[in-house]
C-alpha positions in Angstrom: 11.3 44.0 -21.7 9.7 47.4 -21.7 8.6 49.1 -18.5 5.6 51.2 -17.7 3.4 52.4 -14.9 -0.4 52.4 -14.3 -2.0 55.7 -13.5 -5.7 55.9 -12.8 -8.4 58.1 -11.2 -8.2 56.9 -7.6 -9.1 59.7 -5.2 -9.9 63.4 -5.1 -12.1 65.6 -7.3 -11.9 65.4 -11.0 -9.6 68.3 -11.6 -7.0 67.0 -9.1 -7.3 63.5 -10.5 -6.4 64.7 -14.0 -3.6 66.8 -12.7 -2.1 63.8 -10.9 -2.4 61.5 -13.9 -0.7 64.1 -16.0 2.0 64.4 -13.4 2.4 60.6 -13.4 2.8 60.6 -17.1 5.4 63.4 -17.1 7.4 61.6 -14.4 7.3 58.3 -16.4 8.5 60.0 -19.5 11.3 62.0 -17.7 12.4 58.8 -16.0 12.9 57.0 -19.3 10.0 54.5 -18.9 8.3 53.3 -22.1 4.6 53.4 -21.3 1.7 54.6 -19.1 -1.4 52.5 -18.8 -4.8 53.9 -17.8 -7.5 51.6 -16.4 -11.2 52.2 -17.1 -12.6 52.3 -13.6 -16.4 51.6 -13.9 -17.5 54.6 -11.8 -14.8 57.1 -12.7 -12.9 59.2 -15.2 -13.1 58.2 -18.9 -9.8 56.4 -19.8 -9.5 57.7 -23.3 -10.1 61.3 -22.2 -7.4 60.8 -19.6 -5.1 59.5 -22.3 -5.7 62.6 -24.4 -4.9 64.9 -21.5 -1.8 62.9 -20.5 -0.7 63.1 -24.1 -1.0 66.9 -24.0 1.3 66.9 -21.0 4.0 64.7 -22.6 5.7 64.3 -26.0 7.1 60.8 -26.6 5.8 58.2 -24.1 3.3 55.6 -25.3 0.0 55.8 -23.5 -2.5 52.9 -23.4 -5.8 51.9 -22.0 -6.0 48.8 -19.8 -8.8 48.3 -20.7 -11.9 49.8 -22.3 -14.9 47.5 -21.9 -16.3 46.7 -25.3 -20.0 46.4 -24.5 -20.4 50.0 -23.3 -20.3 51.5 -26.8 -20.7 50.6 -30.4 -17.4 49.8 -32.2 -17.8 52.7 -34.6 -18.1 55.1 -31.6 -15.0 53.6 -30.0 -13.0 53.7 -33.3 -13.9 57.3 -33.8 -12.9 58.2 -30.2 -9.7 56.2 -30.1 -8.5 57.4 -33.5 -9.2 61.0 -32.6 -7.2 60.6 -29.4 -4.5 58.8 -31.3 -4.2 61.8 -33.7 -4.3 64.3 -30.9 -1.3 62.8 -29.1 0.8 62.2 -32.2 0.1 58.5 -32.8 1.1 57.3 -29.3 -2.1 55.5 -28.2 -2.3 51.8 -27.7 -5.9 50.8 -27.4 -6.4 48.1 -24.8 -9.9 46.6 -24.9 -11.7 43.6 -23.4 -15.1 42.0 -22.9 -15.0 42.9 -19.2 -16.8 40.9 -16.5 -20.4 39.9 -15.9 -20.6 42.0 -12.7 -19.8 45.1 -14.8 -21.7 44.4 -18.0 -24.8 42.7 -16.6 -25.0 44.0 -13.0 -23.9 47.6 -13.6 -24.9 48.3 -17.2 -27.8 45.9 -17.6 -26.5 44.5 -20.8 -26.3 40.9 -21.9 -23.0 39.0 -21.2 -23.5 36.1 -23.5 -20.7 34.7 -25.6 -18.2 37.4 -24.7 -15.5 35.8 -26.8 -17.6 35.8 -30.0 -18.7 39.4 -29.3 -15.1 40.4 -28.9 -14.1 38.8 -32.2 -16.9 40.5 -34.1 -16.1 43.8 -32.4 -12.4 43.6 -33.4 -13.5 43.0 -37.0 -15.2 46.4 -37.0 -12.3 48.1 -35.3 -9.9 46.7 -37.9 -12.1 47.8 -40.8 -12.2 51.3 -39.3 -8.4 51.4 -39.2 -8.1 50.3 -42.8 -8.9 53.8 -44.0 -10.9 52.9 -47.0 -13.5 55.6 -46.5 -16.2 53.2 -45.3 -16.6 50.5 -42.7 -18.6 47.6 -44.1 -18.8 44.6 -41.8 -21.5 42.0 -41.3 -21.1 39.3 -38.7 -23.2 37.7 -35.9 -23.2 40.8 -33.7 -22.9 43.8 -36.1 -24.2 44.9 -39.4 -22.2 48.1 -40.2 -22.2 50.1 -43.4 -20.8 53.4 -42.1 -18.9 56.2 -44.0 -15.7 56.7 -42.1 -13.1 59.2 -43.1 -10.9 59.3 -40.0 -7.6 58.1 -41.3 -5.1 56.8 -38.7 -2.0 59.1 -38.6 0.0 56.0 -37.6 -0.8 52.3 -36.9 -2.7 52.1 -33.6 -2.0 48.9 -31.8 -5.0 47.1 -30.3 -4.3 44.8 -27.4 -6.9 42.6 -25.9 -7.6 41.5 -22.3 -7.4 37.7 -22.8 -7.3 35.2 -20.0 -8.7 31.9 -21.4 -7.7 29.8 -24.4 -10.4 31.1 -26.8 -9.8 34.8 -25.9 -6.0 34.2 -26.3 -6.6 32.8 -29.8 -8.7 35.8 -30.7 -6.1 38.2 -29.3 -3.3 36.5 -31.3 -5.3 36.4 -34.5 -7.0 39.8 -34.5 -5.1 41.9 -32.0 -1.5 43.0 -31.4 -1.2 41.2 -28.1 -2.7 41.0 -24.7 -2.9 43.1 -21.6 -3.1 41.2 -18.4 -4.1 41.5 -14.7 -3.9 38.7 -12.1 -1.4 36.7 -14.1 1.7 35.5 -12.3 4.9 34.6 -14.2 4.1 30.8 -14.3 0.6 31.4 -15.7 2.2 33.7 -18.3 5.0 31.2 -19.2 2.8 28.1 -19.3 -0.6 29.3 -20.3 -0.6 32.8 -21.9 2.5 33.0 -24.0 2.3 29.6 -25.8 -1.3 30.1 -26.8 -1.2 33.7 -28.0 2.1 33.2 -29.8 0.8 30.1 -31.6 -2.4 32.0 -32.6 -0.4 35.0 -34.0 2.0 32.7 -35.8 -0.9 30.7 -37.4 -2.4 34.0 -38.5 0.9 35.2 -40.1 1.3 38.0 -37.6 4.3 39.2 -35.7 5.0 38.0 -32.2 2.4 39.5 -29.9 3.0 41.9 -27.1 2.3 40.4 -23.6 1.7 43.2 -21.2 1.6 42.2 -17.6 0.0 44.4 -14.9 1.7 43.8 -11.6 1.6 45.6 -8.2 5.1 46.7 -7.1 6.2 47.8 -3.6 9.7 48.8 -2.5 10.0 48.0 1.2 12.2 46.3 3.8 12.1 42.5 3.9 10.1 42.6 7.1 7.5 44.8 5.5 6.6 42.4 2.6 3.6 41.0 4.5 2.3 44.5 5.1 2.6 45.3 1.3 0.8 42.1 0.4 -2.0 42.8 2.9 -2.4 46.3 1.4 -2.5 45.0 -2.1 -5.3 42.6 -1.1 -7.2 45.4 0.7 -7.1 48.0 -2.1 -6.7 45.8 -5.3 -8.4 42.5 -4.4 -11.9 43.2 -5.5 -11.6 42.1 -9.1 -10.0 38.7 -8.2 -13.4 37.3 -7.3 -14.4 37.4 -10.9 -14.7 33.8 -12.3 -12.4 34.9 -15.2 -9.6 35.8 -12.8 -10.2 32.8 -10.6 -9.7 30.6 -13.7 -6.5 32.4 -14.5 -5.1 32.1 -11.0 -5.4 28.3 -11.3 -2.8 28.4 -14.0 -0.2 30.0 -11.7 1.1 29.8 -8.2 -0.5 33.0 -6.7 -3.8 32.7 -4.9 -4.6 36.4 -4.7 -3.3 39.8 -5.8 -1.2 40.1 -2.7 0.8 37.1 -3.7 1.2 38.6 -7.1 2.7 41.7 -5.7 6.5 42.1 -6.3 7.5 43.4 -2.9 10.7 43.8 -1.0 14.1 45.5 -1.3 15.8 46.5 -4.5 17.2 43.0 -5.1 13.8 41.4 -4.6 12.2 43.7 -7.1 15.0 43.0 -9.6 14.5 39.2 -9.2 10.7 39.6 -9.6 11.1 41.7 -12.8 13.5 39.1 -14.2 11.0 36.3 -13.6 8.4 38.1 -15.7 10.9 38.9 -18.4 12.0 35.2 -18.5 8.3 34.1 -18.7 7.9 35.9 -22.0 6.5 39.3 -20.9 7.3 42.0 -23.4 5.9 44.9 -21.3 5.7 45.2 -17.5 2.9 47.6 -16.3 3.7 48.4 -12.7 1.0 49.4 -10.3 3.2 51.2 -7.7 1.9 50.4 -4.3 3.2 52.7 -1.5 2.9 51.7 2.2 2.8 53.8 5.3 0.8 54.7 8.3 0.0 58.3 7.2 0.0 60.5 4.1 3.6 61.6 4.5 4.9 58.0 4.8 2.8 57.0 1.8 4.2 59.8 -0.3 7.7 59.0 0.7 7.2 55.4 -0.1 5.8 56.3 -3.5 8.8 58.4 -4.4 11.4 55.9 -3.2 9.7 53.2 -5.3 9.6 55.4 -8.3 13.4 56.1 -8.1 14.3 52.5 -7.7 12.1 51.0 -10.4 13.3 53.6 -12.9 16.9 52.5 -12.3 16.0 48.8 -12.5 14.2 49.4 -15.8 17.4 50.9 -17.2 19.3 47.9 -16.0 17.0 45.3 -17.5 16.6 46.8 -21.0 
């Protein structure tokens, strides 16, 4: 199992956010981690711009988006942007995409959220044609009629992973993508629901075994602080779990909310939690490090203690 961390634009002005994200990527690379994952926060920094800037500050680590909502831009525009970023960072981008949620697409953007799975399939067809490097993208399907000259040749294969939670989306991710990138999926949901479906779809399409990238909050703490960590996870990360898409996913596992998904406790507890995800079939663990404390100094100290321990555990589990 490969290990990575999430780094997103959480607080502060734009200049400080970018400096912090670059610092996070530099730490992950120096610690020997495999990946950094950048969420696209609806009201904040552009994820692919962040990837480009993080790539400038690093040299070897894979950097991915988790995820770019598809409806916000035409697939040609996204292909052009993603392949440009991919080239600018030496072929280290993994493009994570997804159909997002109705409360982002309809309520925030004012766009239709009808048949998101079909829209995703049609969108991925255009992205694949753009990566084929034939000099032109020519795709006609239910959602797109594209005949667009396109001379941006990929400098290396650019993996595309898809946020897929339900059976139809998992089939699409297996057939047309390189795997799935997840949030709000516990290890039982992954073992019983995610892995069998996406693996079967990839196999039926004659594709290699898909990547299964699980986003999970992680907090190093004393055993008697686990409830504190779970409460903090629910307070700062729990907003998205009210989406019907995530509610349906939670029904496939044992966790009821993001707090119960959090891998929290001492070093042994973290090790056991990581092993459960590995044994469930996760290929990549994307850790959302969750510090705890009553003030800034305690939060910073918690962050750095967690960093040190997860880096060592990652080496042990490779």
